[in-house]
C-alpha positions in Angstrom: -29.4 -57.4 47.0 -25.7 -56.9 46.5 -23.1 -59.6 46.4 -19.4 -60.2 45.6 -18.1 -62.9 43.3 -14.6 -64.1 44.1 -12.6 -66.3 41.7 -10.2 -68.3 43.8 -8.6 -69.7 40.7 -7.6 -66.2 39.7 -6.0 -65.7 43.1 -4.1 -69.0 42.8 -3.0 -68.0 39.3 -1.8 -64.5 40.5 0.2 -66.1 43.3 1.9 -68.5 41.0 2.7 -65.6 38.6 4.3 -63.6 41.4 6.3 -66.6 42.6 7.6 -67.1 39.0 8.5 -63.4 38.8 10.5 -63.3 42.0 12.5 -66.5 41.1 13.6 -68.5 44.2 12.4 -66.0 46.8 9.7 -67.0 49.2 6.2 -65.6 49.1 4.5 -64.0 52.1 0.8 -63.8 51.2 -0.8 -60.8 52.9 -4.4 -61.9 53.8 -5.1 -59.2 56.5 -8.4 -57.2 56.5 -10.4 -60.2 55.4 -8.0 -60.8 52.5 -8.6 -57.3 51.3 -12.4 -57.9 51.3 -12.1 -61.2 49.4 -12.6 -63.5 52.4 -9.9 -64.5 54.8 -10.5 -68.2 55.1 -11.3 -69.1 51.5 -8.3 -67.1 50.3 -6.0 -68.6 52.9 -7.1 -72.1 52.0 -6.4 -71.3 48.4 -2.9 -70.1 49.1 -1.8 -72.5 51.8 0.1 -74.8 49.4 1.6 -71.8 47.4 2.6 -69.2 49.9 5.5 -69.8 52.4 3.9 -67.6 55.0 0.5 -66.0 55.5 0.6 -62.4 56.9 -2.2 -60.9 59.0 -2.6 -57.7 61.0 -4.2 -59.0 64.2 -4.0 -62.1 66.4 -7.7 -62.5 66.0 -7.3 -63.0 62.3 -4.6 -65.5 62.9 -6.7 -67.3 65.5 -9.5 -67.7 63.0 -7.1 -69.4 60.5 -5.8 -71.8 63.2 -9.3 -72.7 64.3 -10.1 -73.6 60.7 -7.2 -76.0 60.3 -4.8 -73.6 58.5 -1.3 -74.9 59.6 0.9 -72.6 57.5 3.3 -70.3 59.3 1.4 -67.1 60.2 3.1 -63.7 60.6 1.4 -60.9 62.5 2.7 -57.7 60.9 2.4 -55.2 63.7 3.4 -55.0 67.4 1.1 -57.1 69.6 -0.3 -56.3 73.1 0.8 -58.1 76.2 -2.7 -59.5 76.6 -2.2 -61.4 73.3 0.9 -63.4 74.4 -1.1 -66.5 75.4 -2.7 -66.7 72.0 0.6 -66.2 70.2 2.1 -69.1 72.0 -1.1 -71.3 71.8 -1.6 -70.8 68.0 2.1 -71.0 67.1 2.2 -67.5 65.6 5.2 -65.5 64.4 4.7 -62.1 66.0 6.4 -58.9 65.1 8.3 -57.5 68.1 9.8 -54.2 69.0 8.7 -53.8 72.7 11.1 -55.4 75.2 8.2 -56.1 77.6 6.4 -58.2 75.0 9.7 -60.0 74.2 10.1 -60.9 77.9 6.5 -62.0 78.3 6.8 -64.2 75.2 10.1 -65.7 76.4 8.7 -66.4 79.9 5.5 -68.1 78.6 7.2 -70.1 75.8 9.9 -71.3 78.2 7.3 -72.4 80.8 5.5 -74.3 78.1 8.6 -75.8 76.6 7.9 -74.1 73.3 9.8 -71.8 70.9 8.2 -68.8 69.4 9.6 -67.6 66.1 9.5 -63.8 65.8 10.2 -61.0 63.3 11.7 -57.6 63.9 10.3 -54.6 62.1 13.1 -52.1 61.5 11.8 -48.6 61.2 13.8 -47.1 58.2 11.5 -44.1 57.7 7.9 -45.2 57.7 7.7 -44.0 61.3 4.6 -45.8 62.4 6.0 -48.9 64.2 9.2 -50.9 64.7 12.7 -50.4 66.1 14.7 -47.4 64.7 17.7 -48.2 62.6 20.2 -46.9 65.0 18.8 -49.1 67.8 18.1 -52.2 65.7 21.4 -54.1 66.1 21.5 -53.7 69.9 17.9 -54.6 70.2 18.3 -57.8 68.1 21.4 -58.8 70.0 19.5 -58.5 73.2 16.3 -60.2 72.1 18.3 -63.1 70.6 19.7 -63.8 74.1 16.3 -64.6 75.5 15.2 -68.2 75.9 12.1 -69.6 74.4 12.0 -67.3 71.4 14.0 -67.4 68.2 14.4 -64.7 65.5 12.9 -65.9 62.2 13.0 -62.7 60.2 13.6 -59.0 59.9 11.8 -56.5 57.6 10.9 -52.9 56.9 8.0 -51.2 55.2 8.6 -48.9 52.2 6.6 -45.7 52.3 6.8 -44.9 48.6 7.2 -48.2 46.8 4.6 -47.3 44.2 6.7 -44.3 43.0 9.3 -45.0 40.3 12.9 -44.1 41.2 11.8 -42.8 44.6 14.7 -41.2 46.6 12.9 -42.2 49.8 13.0 -45.9 48.7 16.7 -45.6 48.2 17.2 -43.9 51.6 15.2 -46.6 53.3 17.0 -49.4 51.6 20.4 -47.9 52.4 19.4 -47.7 56.0 18.1 -51.2 56.0 21.2 -52.6 54.2 23.5 -50.9 56.8 21.7 -52.7 59.6 21.9 -56.0 57.7 25.6 -55.6 57.1 26.2 -55.0 60.8 24.0 -58.0 61.7 26.0 -60.2 59.2 29.3 -59.0 60.7 28.1 -60.1 64.1 26.6 -63.3 62.8 23.1 -62.1 63.8 21.4 -61.9 60.4 18.1 -63.7 60.5 17.2 -66.4 58.0 14.3 -64.5 56.4 14.7 -60.8 55.3 11.7 -59.3 53.5 10.9 -55.8 52.3 9.1 -55.7 49.0 5.3 -55.3 48.8 3.3 -55.7 45.6 4.5 -52.4 44.2 8.1 -53.0 45.0 7.8 -56.5 43.5 7.0 -54.7 40.2 9.4 -51.7 40.5 12.3 -52.5 42.8 14.0 -55.9 42.4 16.7 -54.7 44.8 14.1 -54.9 47.5 13.4 -58.6 47.1 15.9 -60.0 49.6 14.8 -63.4 50.8 11.0 -63.0 50.4 8.4 -60.6 49.2 5.2 -59.6 51.0 2.4 -59.5 48.4 -1.2 -58.4 49.0 -2.8 -56.4 46.3 -1.2 -58.3 43.4 -2.6 -61.6 44.7 -6.1 -60.2 44.1 -5.3 -59.2 40.6 -5.1 -55.5 41.2 -2.1 -53.7 39.6 -0.3 -51.9 42.4 1.0 -49.2 40.1 -1.9 -48.6 37.6 0.0 -45.9 35.7 2.6 -48.5 34.5 2.3 -51.8 32.7 2.7 -54.7 35.1 5.5 -57.2 34.4 3.3 -59.9 36.0 0.1 -61.0 34.3 -2.7 -60.4 36.9 -6.3 -61.4 36.8 -8.8 -59.5 38.9 -10.5 -61.9 41.3 -13.4 -59.8 42.5 -16.6 -58.6 40.9 -19.1 -56.6 42.9 -22.7 -56.9 41.8 -26.2 -55.8 42.8 -29.7 -56.0 41.3 -31.9 -53.3 39.9 -35.0 -53.1 42.1 -37.0 -50.3 40.3 -37.1 -48.6 37.0 -39.0 -45.3 36.6 -39.5 -42.3 34.3 -39.4 -38.9 35.9 -40.0 -35.5 34.5 -37.8 -32.5 34.0 -37.4 -30.4 37.2 -37.9 -33.3 39.6 -35.2 -34.1 42.2 -33.7 -37.4 43.2 -32.9 -38.8 46.7 -32.2 -37.1 50.0 -31.4 -33.4 50.0 -32.7 -32.9 46.5 -29.3 -31.9 45.3 -29.8 -33.5 41.9 -32.6 -32.1 39.7 -33.3 -33.3 36.2 -33.1 -30.8 33.3 -35.1 -33.1 31.0 -37.3 -36.2 31.3 -35.2 -39.1 32.4 -35.4 -42.8 33.0 -33.8 -44.0 36.3 -32.9 -47.3 37.8 -32.7 -48.0 41.5 -29.9 -50.4 42.5 -30.1 -52.4 45.7 -26.7 -51.3 47.1 -25.7 -48.4 49.3 -23.3 -47.1 51.8 -24.4 -49.7 54.3 -22.8 -52.2 51.9 -19.6 -50.2 51.6 -20.5 -48.0 48.6 -18.9 -44.7 49.4 -21.2 -41.7 49.6 -18.5 -39.7 47.9 -19.7 -41.4 44.6 -23.0 -39.4 44.9 -23.5 -37.5 41.6 -19.9 -38.4 40.4 -19.6 -42.2 40.2 -21.2 -44.7 37.8 -22.4 -48.2 37.8 -22.5 -50.7 34.9 -26.0 -51.7 33.8 -26.6 -53.6 30.5 -23.1 -52.9 29.5 -23.5 -49.1 29.9 -21.8 -46.8 32.4 -24.8 -45.3 34.1 -24.2 -42.1 36.2 -25.1 -42.2 39.8 -27.6 -39.4 40.4 -28.6 -38.0 43.8 -27.2 -39.0 47.1 -26.3 -42.6 47.7 -28.5 -44.0 50.5 -27.8 -46.6 53.1 -29.4 -49.4 51.1 -30.0 -48.1 47.5 -28.5 -46.0 44.8 -30.1 -44.3 41.8 -28.6 -44.3 38.3 -29.5 -42.5 35.2 -30.3 -44.8 32.2 -29.9 -43.9 28.5 -33.1 -42.9 26.7 -35.4 -45.8 25.8 -33.3 -48.2 27.9 -34.6 -51.8 28.1 -33.3 -52.3 31.7 -35.7 -54.2 33.8 -36.2 -55.0 37.5 -33.9 -57.9 38.4 -31.2 -57.0 36.0 -27.6 -57.2 37.2 -25.6 -54.0 37.9 -21.8 -54.1 38.3 -20.0 -51.8 40.7 -16.5 -53.3 40.2 -15.6 -55.6 37.4 -16.7 -56.3 33.8 -20.1 -56.5 32.1 -20.6 -57.1 28.4 -17.0 -56.2 27.6 -17.1 -52.9 29.6 -14.9 -52.7 32.7 -15.1 -50.5 35.8 -11.8 -51.5 37.5 -11.2 -51.3 41.2 -8.8 -48.4 40.6 -11.4 -46.5 38.5 -13.9 -47.1 41.3 -11.5 -45.8 43.9 -10.5 -42.8 41.9 -14.1 -41.7 41.4 -14.7 -42.1 45.1 -11.6 -40.0 45.9 -9.8 -42.7 47.8 -7.4 -45.7 47.1 -8.2 -49.2 46.0 -7.1 -50.7 49.3 -9.8 -48.8 51.2 -12.5 -49.5 48.5 -12.0 -53.2 48.7 -11.7 -53.5 52.5 -14.8 -51.4 53.2 -17.2 -53.7 51.3 -19.5 -54.6 54.1 -19.8 -58.0 55.8 -23.5 -58.0 54.9 -22.5 -58.3 51.3 -22.2 -62.1 50.8 -19.2 -63.5 49.0 -19.8 -66.2 46.4 -16.8 -68.3 45.4 -15.8 -70.0 42.1 -12.6 -71.8 41.1 -12.5 -73.9 44.3 -10.1 -76.8 44.1 -11.6 -80.1 45.3 -9.8 -83.2 46.4 -10.3 -86.2 44.1 
């Protein structure tokens, strides 16, 4: 079987390290996509007394937190549908708004229920996937702030190239955002919470800090800019493991797995590991990736199957059925980092972590208990 071990103490340590690095700014902990594969509820419970806000992508993620007694402020990072208005009001969420119809619906329902919905405005400074364009932002904010039942809690933008040092696009986006903020300040419309920096910008662009930073990847101990030393000490929180279920010797000229596109040129010892693309292991790692077994990087040979993967062992290996294999993490002093795993798979670390299947159980250590 395959499983993931998550160290909640490491996540807590990373969050505190980020907070120290950003001085007095507030911390928005990004726990969307099942906390980047680490587990939404356990991670949120770990961060509830450290983060100032929790950020999710969907109302359903936020609802899960509320139903499990998470009372922290929760920001939904993307524009919501009109059908989600009732849940936003019921669960006291802080939605991101850019659609006038959504604003009117929120205002109407909140007023009818004698409630006030706090909202954030996403200002599109060049990411061009969501939000209010810079040239329209001030007028939109002036209008939406006139509505009853809703109150502007924050404004933000997304940087498209935050992981690039000295990026001209970052400068252009920040200039655009600053111009909007200046006009809002002149009209006494500046919101109380302005946030721009993600994990990468928290490392590279202190000028993007503003009032708060939105940190995801760094919370989980993954350097957002692997090519540069991180100014924050980060501890990886996730290790992905599986068991060896078969060990066999095959002869030269034999093929391995579906399609027969790997053929041995000499006698080889192979190990079959109980993990496959059904667990989230990318098929693109077929014949190019590796898995740690007995402290050795063992090459994946043949095509990765839905439930199992075959690796080539070193000659005279002592690996046995039941031994642990590591897909991401350390084993006997050897590390296969999440970035290395993603690079071998031809993708990015965000995708690698979030595609680990729900059928892979998460096991948690470092859980704080009440005395």
